[in-house]
C-alpha positions in Angstrom: -4.6 9.1 16.9 -7.3 6.9 15.5 -7.2 5.0 12.3 -10.1 3.6 10.2 -10.8 1.7 7.1 -11.6 4.2 4.3 -14.8 4.0 2.3 -14.8 2.1 -0.9 -15.3 5.3 -2.8 -12.0 6.7 -1.5 -10.0 3.9 -3.0 -12.1 3.8 -6.1 -11.5 7.5 -6.8 -7.7 7.0 -6.5 -7.6 3.9 -8.7 -10.0 5.3 -11.3 -7.9 8.5 -11.6 -4.7 6.4 -11.8 -6.2 4.2 -14.6 -7.3 7.4 -16.4 -3.9 8.9 -16.2 -2.1 5.7 -17.4 -4.4 5.5 -20.4 -4.5 9.2 -21.3 -1.2 10.8 -20.3 2.0 10.2 -22.2 4.0 11.6 -19.3 2.9 8.6 -17.2 5.5 6.2 -18.6 7.7 6.2 -15.5 4.8 5.6 -13.3 3.7 2.7 -15.5 7.1 1.3 -15.2 7.0 1.5 -11.4 3.6 -0.2 -11.3 5.0 -2.9 -13.5 7.9 -3.5 -11.1 5.4 -3.9 -8.3 3.8 -6.7 -10.3 0.8 -4.9 -11.9 0.1 -5.6 -15.5 -1.6 -2.5 -16.8 -2.7 -4.3 -20.0 -4.7 -6.8 -17.9 -8.3 -5.6 -17.5 -8.3 -6.9 -13.9 -5.5 -4.5 -13.0 -7.7 -1.8 -11.4 -9.6 -4.4 -9.3 -6.3 -6.0 -8.1 -4.8 -2.6 -7.3 -7.8 -1.5 -5.4 -8.0 -4.7 -3.4 -4.3 -4.4 -2.5 -4.8 -0.8 -1.4 -7.7 -2.0 0.8 -5.6 -4.8 2.3 -2.9 -2.2 3.2 -5.5 -0.1 4.9 -6.9 -3.0 6.8 -3.4 -4.1 7.8 -2.6 -0.7 9.2 -5.8 -0.5 11.2 -5.3 -4.0 12.5 -1.7 -3.1 13.6 -2.9 0.1 15.2 -5.5 -1.7 17.4 -3.6 -5.1 17.7 -6.4 -6.9 15.9 -6.2 -9.8 13.4 -9.5 -9.4 11.6 -9.7 -9.7 7.9 -12.0 -7.2 6.3 -13.0 -8.7 3.0 -15.9 -6.4 2.3 -14.6 -4.2 -0.5 -16.2 -3.4 -3.8 -14.2 -1.9 -6.6 -16.3 -0.1 -9.1 -15.4 2.0 -12.1 -17.1 5.4 -12.0 -16.7 8.9 -13.1 -13.1 10.3 -12.8 -12.8 12.5 -9.8 -11.1 15.9 -10.2 -7.4 16.0 -9.5 -8.0 17.8 -6.2 -10.6 15.4 -5.1 -8.3 12.5 -6.0 -5.4 14.1 -4.0 -7.7 14.6 -1.0 -8.9 11.0 -1.2 -5.3 9.8 -1.5 -4.2 11.9 1.5 -7.0 10.3 3.5 -5.9 6.8 2.5 -2.3 7.5 3.1 -3.0 8.9 6.6 -5.1 5.8 7.5 -2.3 3.6 6.4 0.5 5.1 8.5 0.4 2.4 11.2 2.7 -0.5 11.8 4.9 -1.6 8.9 2.6 -0.5 6.1 4.7 2.7 5.4 7.5 0.3 4.5 5.4 -1.4 1.8 6.4 -0.7 -1.8 2.9 0.0 -2.9 2.4 2.4 -0.1 5.6 4.2 -1.1 4.5 4.3 -4.7 1.4 6.3 -3.7 3.1 8.5 -1.2 6.3 9.2 -3.1 5.3 8.9 -6.7 1.5 9.2 -7.5 1.0 12.0 -4.9 3.8 14.0 -6.3 2.5 13.4 -9.8 -1.0 14.8 -8.8 0.5 17.8 -7.0 2.6 18.7 -10.1 -0.3 18.3 -12.4 -2.5 20.5 -10.2 0.1 23.2 -9.9 1.1 23.2 -13.6 -2.5 23.7 -14.6 -2.9 26.8 -12.5 -3.0 30.1 -14.4 -0.8 31.7 -11.8 1.9 29.1 -12.7 1.7 30.1 -16.3 2.0 33.8 -15.5 5.0 33.3 -13.2 8.4 34.3 -14.5 10.7 31.5 -15.6 13.7 33.1 -13.9 
C-alpha cells in the first residue's frame, strides 16, 4: 500500500469547511471544545493556518514513516477559498485520513479528532439533510 502527501487543496478544503462550521453552526460547541483542548484558539485569526500546517505535518510524518525517510516537506500553502460541499469535504478528509495511517500518526490526538469527531460530524450532517431521512419513520 502506497502513501503520499496530499495536495494543498485537500487540506484547505477540510480546514475551510471546519472553520465555516465553527463559525456558523451552533451545534459545533463540543467540537470547538475538543479543538481548544488540542491547543487551538479558534478566536485567533491564525487558527486555520496553524491547523492546516499541523495536518500537513501529520501527513508528511506518516509518509516518512511508511518509507523510512526523514525528509521535512515544508512546501505547504494554506489558502482560504470557497467552502467545499459536505460530500467533497468528506471525500477530501477520507483521502487525508488514509494517507496518514502509517506509523504512529493514528495515535495522534489531532488525527483522532478528524477520524473520530469531525468525520462523524460530516456524516451525520450529510445524512440528516437527506430528504429520505426526513421521510423515514421515527419508530
